[in-house]
C-alpha positions as CSV (number, residue, x, y, z in Angstrom):
1,G,8.1,-21.9,-8.0
2,K,4.4,-21.7,-7.7
3,I,2.2,-18.9,-9.1
4,E,-0.3,-17.8,-6.4
5,V,-3.3,-17.1,-8.6
6,E,-5.5,-15.9,-5.8
7,K,-3.2,-12.9,-5.3
8,L,-3.8,-11.8,-8.9
9,I,-7.6,-11.8,-8.7
10,S,-8.8,-8.4,-7.5
11,R,-12.5,-9.2,-7.9
12,K,-15.0,-11.9,-8.8
13,V,-18.1,-11.3,-10.9
14,S,-21.1,-13.3,-12.0
15,L,-21.4,-14.6,-15.6
16,D,-24.4,-12.2,-16.0
17,D,-22.2,-9.2,-15.1
18,A,-19.2,-10.3,-17.2
19,P,-20.1,-8.4,-20.5
20,V,-20.4,-5.1,-18.7
21,V,-17.2,-5.7,-16.7
22,V,-15.0,-6.7,-19.7
23,S,-16.4,-4.0,-22.0
24,N,-15.4,-1.2,-19.6
25,P,-11.9,0.0,-18.4
26,P,-10.6,-1.7,-15.3
27,Q,-11.3,-0.1,-11.9
28,P,-8.3,1.7,-10.2
29,G,-6.0,-1.0,-8.8
30,E,-7.7,-3.8,-10.5
31,V,-5.4,-6.6,-11.6
32,K,-7.6,-9.5,-12.9
33,V,-11.3,-10.2,-12.7
34,L,-12.5,-13.8,-12.3
35,V,-15.9,-14.7,-13.8
36,V,-17.7,-17.3,-11.7
37,P,-20.8,-18.9,-13.1
38,G,-23.5,-19.1,-10.4
39,L,-21.9,-16.4,-8.2
């Protein structure tokens, strides 16, 4: 079967915001965060 990756991404953040996001606990209900350069 296929893995539907989009369903696993609960939020997208910019590369500039990534250090703050990954250094803090996940938000309630957060599954995965996708870091997108140029977002």
